[in-house]
C-alpha positions as CSV (number, residue, x, y, z in Angstrom):
1,M,402.7,19.8,170.3
2,G,405.4,16.9,170.6
3,K,402.6,14.5,169.2
4,H,402.2,16.7,165.9
5,E,406.0,17.1,165.6
6,S,406.4,13.4,165.8
7,A,403.8,12.8,163.2
8,R,405.5,15.0,160.9
9,T,408.9,13.4,161.4
10,G,407.4,10.2,160.5
11,R,406.2,11.3,157.3
12,R,409.8,12.7,156.3
13,M,411.8,10.6,153.8
14,T,415.5,10.2,154.4
15,A,418.1,10.6,151.7
16,P,418.8,6.9,151.4
17,R,415.0,6.3,151.0
18,I,414.7,8.9,148.3
19,V,417.7,7.3,146.5
20,A,416.2,3.8,146.8
21,S,412.7,5.1,145.7
22,A,414.4,6.7,142.5
23,L,416.1,3.5,141.7
24,A,412.9,1.5,141.9
25,C,411.1,4.0,139.8
26,T,413.9,3.8,137.3
27,A,413.9,0.0,137.2
28,A,410.2,-0.1,136.8
29,M,410.4,2.3,133.8
30,L,413.1,0.1,132.3
31,V,410.9,-3.0,132.5
32,A,407.8,-1.0,131.1
33,L,409.9,0.1,128.3
34,F,411.7,-3.2,127.5
35,G,409.3,-5.7,128.7
36,T,411.5,-7.4,131.1
37,A,414.8,-7.0,133.1
38,F,418.0,-8.3,131.3
39,A,420.1,-10.9,132.7
40,E,423.5,-12.6,131.2
41,T,423.4,-16.3,130.5
42,I,426.6,-18.2,129.8
43,I,426.3,-21.1,127.3
44,S,429.1,-23.7,127.7
45,T,427.3,-26.8,126.8
46,N,425.3,-28.3,123.8
47,V,421.7,-27.9,123.4
48,S,420.4,-31.3,123.9
49,A,416.5,-30.7,124.0
50,S,414.4,-28.1,122.2
51,T,415.0,-24.8,124.0
52,T,414.0,-21.0,123.7
53,W,416.4,-18.2,124.4
54,T,414.4,-15.3,125.7
55,V,414.9,-11.5,126.2
56,G,414.8,-12.3,130.0
57,G,418.0,-14.2,129.7
58,S,419.9,-11.9,127.2
59,P,422.5,-11.6,126.4
60,Y,423.5,-15.2,125.8
61,I,427.3,-15.5,125.8
62,I,428.7,-18.3,123.7
63,V,431.9,-19.7,125.4
64,G,431.4,-23.3,124.3
65,D,433.3,-26.5,125.2
66,A,436.9,-27.2,124.9
67,A,436.6,-26.9,121.1
68,K,434.6,-23.5,121.7
69,Q,431.5,-24.7,120.2
70,V,427.9,-25.2,121.2
71,L,426.0,-27.6,119.1
72,V,422.0,-27.9,118.8
73,K,421.9,-31.7,118.8
74,N,420.1,-34.1,116.6
75,G,416.3,-33.5,116.7
76,S,416.5,-30.6,118.8
77,T,415.4,-27.1,118.0
78,L,416.9,-23.8,119.4
79,T,414.3,-21.0,119.0
80,I,415.7,-17.4,119.6
81,D,413.0,-14.7,120.5
82,P,412.9,-11.3,119.0
83,G,415.2,-8.8,120.7
84,V,417.7,-11.4,122.0
85,E,421.4,-10.7,121.7
86,V,423.9,-13.5,121.4
87,R,427.6,-12.7,122.2
88,F,430.5,-14.9,121.1
89,A,433.7,-15.4,123.0
90,S,436.8,-15.2,121.0
91,G,436.9,-18.1,118.6
92,A,433.5,-19.4,119.6
93,K,430.8,-21.0,117.3
94,L,427.1,-22.1,117.4
95,G,426.1,-25.0,115.1
96,T,423.7,-27.8,114.4
97,D,424.3,-31.4,114.3
98,A,422.3,-33.0,111.4
99,N,418.6,-32.7,112.0
100,G,419.2,-30.1,114.6
101,S,417.7,-26.7,114.0
102,I,418.1,-22.9,114.8
103,R,415.1,-20.7,114.4
104,A,416.1,-16.9,114.8
105,V,413.0,-15.0,113.7
106,G,413.0,-11.4,114.7
107,T,410.7,-8.8,113.8
108,P,411.0,-5.4,111.8
109,S,411.0,-3.6,115.2
110,D,412.9,-6.1,117.2
111,S,415.6,-8.0,115.7
112,I,418.1,-10.7,116.9
113,R,421.8,-9.8,117.1
114,F,424.8,-12.1,116.9
115,T,428.0,-10.3,117.8
116,S,431.4,-10.3,119.4
117,N,431.7,-10.3,123.3
118,S,434.9,-8.2,123.0
119,P,434.7,-4.7,124.3
120,T,436.7,-3.6,121.0
121,P,435.2,-5.9,118.4
122,A,436.9,-6.6,115.1
123,V,436.6,-8.8,112.0
124,S,436.7,-12.5,112.7
125,D,436.5,-12.2,116.6
126,W,434.2,-15.4,116.8
127,K,433.9,-18.3,114.3
128,N,430.3,-18.6,112.8
129,I,426.9,-20.1,113.1
130,Q,427.1,-23.1,111.2
131,V,423.8,-24.9,109.9
132,F,424.5,-28.3,108.8
133,A,421.9,-30.6,107.3
134,S,419.1,-28.8,109.0
135,P,415.5,-29.2,107.9
136,N,413.9,-26.4,109.8
137,S,416.3,-23.6,110.4
138,E,415.5,-20.0,109.6
139,F,417.0,-16.6,110.1
140,R,414.8,-13.4,109.7
141,H,415.5,-10.0,110.8
142,C,418.9,-10.9,112.3
143,V,422.1,-8.9,112.7
144,F,425.4,-10.7,112.3
145,E,428.6,-8.9,113.3
146,Y,432.3,-9.4,113.5
147,G,432.3,-13.3,112.7
148,E,434.8,-15.1,110.4
149,N,431.5,-16.1,108.7
150,G,428.3,-14.6,109.9
151,L,426.4,-17.8,108.5
152,Y,428.0,-21.1,107.5
153,I,425.4,-23.0,105.6
154,S,426.3,-26.6,104.8
155,V,423.9,-29.3,103.1
156,S,420.9,-27.3,104.0
157,Q,418.1,-25.4,102.3
158,L,416.7,-22.6,104.5
159,D,415.5,-18.9,104.4
160,V,417.6,-16.0,105.2
161,T,415.4,-12.9,105.1
162,R,415.8,-9.4,105.8
163,C,419.1,-9.9,107.8
164,R,422.1,-7.5,108.0
165,F,425.7,-8.6,107.8
166,S,428.6,-6.4,108.7
167,N,432.3,-6.4,109.4
168,C,432.6,-10.2,108.8
169,Y,435.5,-11.8,107.0
170,T,432.9,-13.5,104.9
171,S,429.2,-12.7,105.5
172,I,427.7,-15.9,104.1
173,F,429.6,-19.1,103.3
174,V,427.6,-21.8,101.5
175,S,428.9,-25.3,100.9
176,G,426.7,-28.0,99.2
177,A,423.6,-26.0,100.1
178,S,420.7,-24.0,98.4
179,P,419.7,-21.4,100.8
180,N,417.1,-18.3,99.7
181,I,419.0,-15.2,100.8
182,T,416.4,-12.4,100.3
183,E,416.3,-8.6,101.2
184,C,419.6,-8.7,103.2
185,W,422.4,-6.2,103.8
186,L,425.7,-7.8,103.1
187,T,428.3,-4.9,104.0
188,H,432.0,-4.4,104.7
189,S,433.1,-8.1,104.4
190,A,436.8,-8.3,104.6
191,Y,436.7,-11.1,102.0
192,Y,433.3,-12.0,100.4
193,G,429.9,-11.0,100.7
194,V,428.7,-14.5,99.8
195,W,431.1,-17.4,98.9
196,C,429.8,-20.6,97.5
197,Q,431.9,-23.7,97.0
198,H,431.0,-27.0,95.1
199,Y,428.4,-27.6,92.4
200,E,425.8,-28.6,94.7
201,S,425.5,-25.0,96.0
202,Q,422.6,-23.3,94.4
203,P,421.6,-20.4,96.5
204,V,419.0,-17.8,95.2
205,I,420.1,-14.3,96.0
206,Y,417.4,-11.8,95.5
207,H,417.0,-8.0,96.2
208,C,420.0,-7.8,98.5
209,N,422.3,-5.0,99.0
210,F,426.3,-5.6,98.6
211,I,428.2,-2.5,99.9
212,G,431.7,-2.1,100.7
213,N,432.9,-5.8,100.4
214,G,436.4,-7.0,99.4
215,M,434.3,-9.1,96.6
216,N,430.7,-9.4,96.6
217,L,430.2,-13.1,95.4
218,R,432.5,-15.9,94.6
219,L,432.0,-19.4,93.1
220,D,434.6,-22.1,94.0
221,Y,435.2,-25.7,93.0
222,Y,432.0,-26.0,90.9
223,T,432.9,-29.3,88.8
224,Q,429.8,-29.2,86.7
225,P,428.2,-26.2,84.7
226,T,425.8,-24.7,87.3
227,S,424.0,-21.3,87.4
228,V,423.4,-19.5,90.6
229,T,420.6,-16.9,90.4
230,A,421.4,-13.6,91.9
231,V,419.1,-11.2,90.2
232,W,417.5,-7.8,91.3
233,N,420.3,-7.0,93.8
234,W,422.2,-3.7,94.3
235,W,425.8,-4.4,93.8
236,G,427.1,-1.2,94.8
237,S,427.2,0.3,91.3
238,N,424.9,0.6,88.4
239,T,427.7,0.1,85.9
240,E,428.0,-3.5,84.5
241,S,431.7,-3.6,84.4
242,S,431.8,-2.6,88.2
243,I,429.3,-5.2,89.0
244,R,431.0,-7.9,87.1
245,G,434.2,-6.9,88.7
246,G,432.9,-7.8,92.2
247,I,432.0,-11.2,91.1
248,V,434.3,-14.3,90.6
249,D,433.0,-17.4,88.6
250,S,433.9,-19.4,85.6
251,S,434.1,-16.1,83.4
252,D,437.2,-15.6,85.5
253,G,438.6,-19.2,84.9
254,I,437.4,-20.3,88.3
255,G,435.5,-23.6,88.1
256,S,432.3,-24.3,86.3
257,G,429.7,-22.2,88.2
258,T,428.2,-19.1,86.6
259,V,426.6,-16.3,88.3
260,L,423.2,-14.8,86.7
261,Y,423.3,-11.3,88.0
262,S,421.3,-9.4,85.3
263,P,418.8,-7.8,85.7
264,W,420.1,-5.8,88.7
265,L,418.9,-2.9,90.7
266,S,419.8,0.8,89.9
267,E,419.4,2.0,93.6
268,V,419.5,0.7,97.1
269,P,416.2,-1.2,97.7
270,V,416.3,-1.5,101.5
271,E,416.4,1.2,104.2
272,E,419.0,0.1,106.9
273,A,418.2,1.0,110.4
274,S,419.8,0.2,113.8
275,W,420.1,-3.5,114.7
276,G,416.9,-3.4,116.8
277,R,415.0,-1.5,114.1
278,I,415.7,-3.0,110.7
279,K,412.9,-2.5,108.3
280,A,412.4,-3.0,104.5
281,L,411.0,0.0,102.6
282,F,410.7,-0.6,98.7
283,R,410.5,2.3,96.4
């Protein structure tokens, strides 16, 4: 009798063991759902060799050096995997030296997010991602939130495709550069959706959505007659007077650059989803 009772007692699971087992099952389910457990990685030094930021190290929190910046050094490439979240401390920035590159290529179902590290984020919480003289940078299926500039593109030609910019001071700042900006959402910028400076800047802006910005597009300091192609975009209106009212160029007495905005779209071309589920659906 006592022998059988002892066997039964040995099979009983105590309350602490039940809790531990439940937690283990929960952790296993999370790993199964998301592929890996999440960590937190503080970035306070420059990227001096080609490096990959993975979901396993996400979120990456940019605090930077004394100047609050992290640079991808000459000849190095920072690759950011789909699903990674990069958070910025107040005033921090990520950028490239000449010949450094940032390749942030998400997927339609698993985008890359650049955002504030503040628990109560606001416009201009962090500085920007500055791509300078970069030969191989690319941003695809990324989300940019709460920066002074989501992207600052200088002396570079790169593709910015199917990205979403929201609640930045200026979503994309272009200086002496010629990026291809395609199928992006540029929304609720306090100042400009896209702000271009100097006649060397010749971005091509195609099939994008400009919604709720202070102004949609501005050209400044163009010293030579230059045309910027910005066609087949949704400008928040189907009325030419309203579209024109959201654009600042030589027609307003500002420099010599002119925006070619016709033809335009008469409806929104891209369906927006959550930051991890951005997808493009063309009607």
